[in-house]
C-alpha positions in Angstrom: 17.0 -26.2 0.4 17.1 -23.3 2.9 15.8 -24.0 6.4 13.2 -21.7 7.9 13.4 -21.1 11.6 10.0 -21.3 13.3 9.9 -18.4 15.7 6.9 -17.1 17.6 5.0 -14.6 15.5 6.2 -15.9 12.1 3.4 -15.8 9.5 3.5 -17.9 6.4 1.2 -17.2 3.5 0.8 -19.9 0.8 -1.5 -19.7 -2.2 -2.3 -21.1 -5.6 -1.7 -19.3 -8.9 -5.3 -18.2 -9.0 -4.5 -15.5 -6.5 -1.6 -14.3 -8.7 -3.9 -14.2 -11.7 -6.7 -12.3 -10.1 -7.7 -9.4 -12.2 -5.8 -10.4 -15.4 -9.0 -10.7 -17.4 -9.5 -6.9 -17.0 -5.8 -6.0 -17.3 -5.4 -5.6 -13.5 -3.0 -7.4 -11.2 -2.7 -8.1 -7.5 0.5 -6.8 -5.9 0.9 -9.6 -3.3 3.7 -8.0 -1.3 1.8 -4.7 -1.1 -1.4 -6.5 -0.3 0.0 -8.9 2.4 2.4 -6.6 4.2 -0.1 -4.4 6.1 -1.9 -7.5 7.4 1.4 -8.9 8.8 1.8 -5.9 11.0 -1.5 -6.3 12.8 -3.1 -8.6 15.3 -5.3 -10.1 12.6 -5.8 -13.9 12.8 -4.6 -16.1 10.0 -8.3 -16.6 8.9 -8.8 -12.8 8.7 -5.7 -12.4 6.6 -6.8 -15.2 4.2 -10.3 -13.6 4.0 -8.9 -10.2 3.2 -6.7 -11.6 0.4 -9.6 -13.5 -1.0 -11.8 -10.5 -0.9 -9.2 -8.5 -2.8 -8.9 -11.2 -5.4 -12.7 -11.4 -5.8 -12.9 -7.7 -6.1 -10.3 -7.7 -8.9 -12.2 -10.5 -10.7 -15.6 -8.8 -10.2 -16.8 -11.7 -8.2 -16.1 -14.2 -11.0 -12.6 -15.7 -10.5 -10.8 -16.8 -13.7 -9.0 -19.6 -11.8 -9.5 -21.5 -8.6 -7.9 -19.7 -5.6 -6.6 -21.4 -2.4 -5.0 -19.5 0.4 -3.3 -20.9 3.5 -2.1 -18.6 6.3 -0.1 -20.1 9.2 1.1 -18.3 12.3 3.6 -19.8 14.7 2.4 -19.3 18.3 4.1 -19.8 21.6 3.5 -22.7 23.9 0.2 -22.7 25.7 -0.8 -25.2 28.3 0.6 -28.7 28.2 3.3 -30.2 26.0 0.9 -31.6 23.4 1.2 -30.1 20.0 -2.1 -29.1 18.5 -3.2 -27.7 15.1 -6.4 -26.0 14.1 -7.6 -26.4 10.6 -10.8 -25.2 9.0 -11.9 -26.5 5.6 -15.4 -25.3 4.6 -17.0 -27.7 2.1 -20.1 -26.6 0.4 
């Protein structure tokens, strides 16, 4: 197991195979490296990055995903305020 150094600005994108399979029904595919790289060079929030990836997957699947898709984007930030570690998480349930 290789250790990952958590440094300020590090962005981690994790996803299920549904993202990888987006578009396969129509013979298309999502190039994840090509799709993610431009977002990593911007000031976009993790939520915005996840939304853009989901939008691209839904576009390839014509709004009808073949498989379930989950995307988690994490950004390591610097210390703000006190020494208490905090995490924000948003899970919309409909």
